C-alpha positions in Angstrom: 11.4 -46.2 5.1 9.9 -43.0 6.5 10.1 -39.9 4.2 8.8 -36.4 4.2 7.2 -35.3 1.0 8.6 -32.0 -0.4 6.0 -31.9 -3.2 2.6 -33.5 -3.8 3.0 -37.0 -5.2 0.0 -38.7 -6.8 -1.2 -41.8 -5.0 1.2 -41.2 -2.1 0.5 -37.9 -0.3 0.7 -34.2 -0.2 3.6 -31.9 0.5 4.7 -31.9 4.2 3.3 -35.4 5.0 5.4 -38.1 6.6 4.7 -41.3 4.8 6.2 -44.8 4.8 7.4 -46.2 1.4 9.6 -49.0 0.2 13.3 -48.2 0.5 14.0 -48.8 -3.2 11.1 -46.5 -4.2 12.5 -43.8 -2.0 16.2 -44.3 -3.0 15.6 -44.7 -6.8 12.6 -42.4 -7.5 11.6 -39.9 -4.8 15.0 -38.8 -3.4 16.8 -38.3 -6.7 13.9 -36.2 -8.1 13.8 -34.2 -4.9 10.2 -35.1 -4.2 11.0 -36.2 -0.7 13.7 -36.3 2.0 14.5 -38.8 4.6 12.4 -38.4 7.8 15.0 -38.2 10.5 13.8 -37.4 14.1 15.2 -33.8 13.8 13.4 -33.1 10.4 10.1 -34.5 11.8 10.4 -32.3 14.9 11.1 -29.3 12.7 8.1 -30.2 10.5 5.9 -30.4 13.6 7.3 -27.1 14.9 6.4 -25.5 11.5 2.9 -26.9 11.7 2.5 -25.5 15.2 3.6 -22.1 14.0 1.1 -22.3 11.1 -1.6 -23.3 13.5 -1.0 -20.1 15.5 -1.6 -18.0 12.4 -5.0 -19.7 11.8 -8.1 -18.1 13.3 -8.0 -18.5 17.1 -11.5 -17.3 17.9 -14.9 -17.4 16.2 -14.9 -13.7 15.6 -11.6 -13.8 13.8 -12.9 -16.8 11.8 -16.0 -14.9 10.7 -13.8 -12.0 9.6 -11.5 -14.4 7.6 -14.6 -16.1 6.1 -16.0 -12.8 5.0 -12.7 -11.9 3.3 -12.5 -15.3 1.6 -16.1 -15.2 0.4 -15.1 -12.1 -1.6 -12.0 -13.7 -3.0 -11.8 -15.1 -6.5 -8.8 -17.3 -7.2 -7.6 -17.7 -10.8 -5.4 -20.5 -12.0 -3.9 -20.5 -15.5 -3.0 -24.0 -16.4 -2.1 -26.0 -19.5 -5.2 -27.7 -20.8 -6.1 -29.9 -23.8 -8.8 -29.0 -26.4 -11.5 -30.9 -24.4 -10.8 -28.9 -21.2 -8.8 -31.6 -19.4 -5.8 -30.3 -17.5 -2.3 -31.5 -18.0 -1.9 -32.0 -14.3 -4.3 -30.7 -11.7 -5.0 -28.0 -9.2 -4.5 -29.4 -5.7 -5.6 -28.2 -2.2 -2.0 -27.2 -1.7 -2.1 -25.0 -4.8 -5.4 -23.4 -3.5 -3.9 -22.7 0.0 -0.8 -21.2 -1.6 -2.9 -19.0 -3.9 -5.0 -17.8 -1.0 -1.8 -16.8 0.8 -0.5 -14.9 -2.2 -3.8 -13.2 -2.9 -5.0 -12.3 0.7 -2.1 -13.2 3.0 -4.4 -15.6 4.9 -3.0 -18.9 6.0 -5.3 -21.8 5.2 -4.3 -25.4 6.0 -4.5 -27.5 2.8 -6.3 -30.2 4.8 -9.2 -27.8 5.4 -9.7 -27.3 1.7 -12.8 -29.4 0.9 -11.9 -30.5 -2.6 -9.6 -33.3 -3.8 -8.1 -32.1 -7.1 -9.5 -30.2 -10.0 -8.7 -31.8 -13.3 -10.8 -29.7 -15.8 -11.1 -26.1 -16.7 -14.2 -24.3 -15.3 -15.7 -22.4 -12.4 -15.6 -24.0 -9.0 -16.9 -23.1 -5.5 -14.2 -24.6 -3.2 -15.4 -25.2 0.4 -12.9 -24.2 3.1 -13.3 -24.9 6.8 -11.9 -21.8 8.4 -12.8 -22.7 12.0 -15.1 -25.1 13.8 -18.6 -24.6 12.3 -17.3 -21.8 10.0 -17.2 -22.8 6.3 -16.9 -20.6 3.3 -16.9 -21.2 -0.5 -14.1 -19.6 -2.4 -14.8 -18.9 -6.1 -12.1 -20.5 -8.2 -11.5 -20.1 -11.9 -9.4 -22.7 -13.7 -8.6 -21.3 -17.2 -6.4 -22.5 -20.0 -3.0 -20.9 -20.3 -3.1 -17.7 -22.4 -6.8 -17.9 -22.9 -10.1 -17.1 -21.4 -12.6 -19.4 -19.7 -15.2 -20.6 -22.2 -18.9 -19.9 -21.6 -21.0 -22.3 -19.5 -22.6 -23.8 -22.6 -19.1 -24.6 -24.1 -18.0 -26.1 -20.8 -21.1 -28.3 -20.8 -20.5 -29.3 -24.4 -16.9 -30.3 -23.6 -18.1 -32.3 -20.6 -20.7 -34.1 -22.7 -18.1 -34.9 -25.4 -15.8 -36.3 -22.7 -18.6 -38.5 -21.3 -19.6 -39.7 -24.8 -16.0 -40.8 -25.4 -15.8 -42.6 -22.1 -19.1 -44.4 -22.8 -17.9 -45.4 -26.3 -14.6 -46.8 -24.8 -16.5 -48.8 -22.2 -19.1 -50.2 -24.5 -18.4 -53.8 -25.7 -17.7 -54.1 -29.4 -20.7 -55.1 -31.4 -20.5 -58.6 -32.8 -20.0 -58.6 -36.6 -22.1 -60.9 -38.7 -19.7 -63.1 -40.7 -21.1 -65.4 -43.4 
């Protein structure tokens, strides 16, 4: 069954994509939760029309692309998200979120597919690469901070990352054999 995703769905696709799924998965999970809608020919045509309109808003010439890139290089995006004590996010920051935040902050349309990062799952400072135009790429500074708090220092972030890696190594290590007599 063909559906159009209304929101990002893990392991399936991003908002606005047309994907094929099992009929039961669509009927019992995606449609009742309003994560997707059925992909009728009219809705697919409307989606393509919206994409074409969005494409017109993107940079059309190299000069415009360089002007947009200059503006984006001065932009600092800030996401306040729920995070655990080790710096792991409850959820993630997706390319769609980044594109939406650029629109809110600078009124510049950026296609989520041109955002060069998968998802952000930890608090910290990131340089997110964005392809503005052919051969024009810019890094946008992005801060992912815990809700209601400030971003920890670089040393604290490194310590959180080291703690997480140590826990992963401990979980992956085989148990030591015990000496029974």
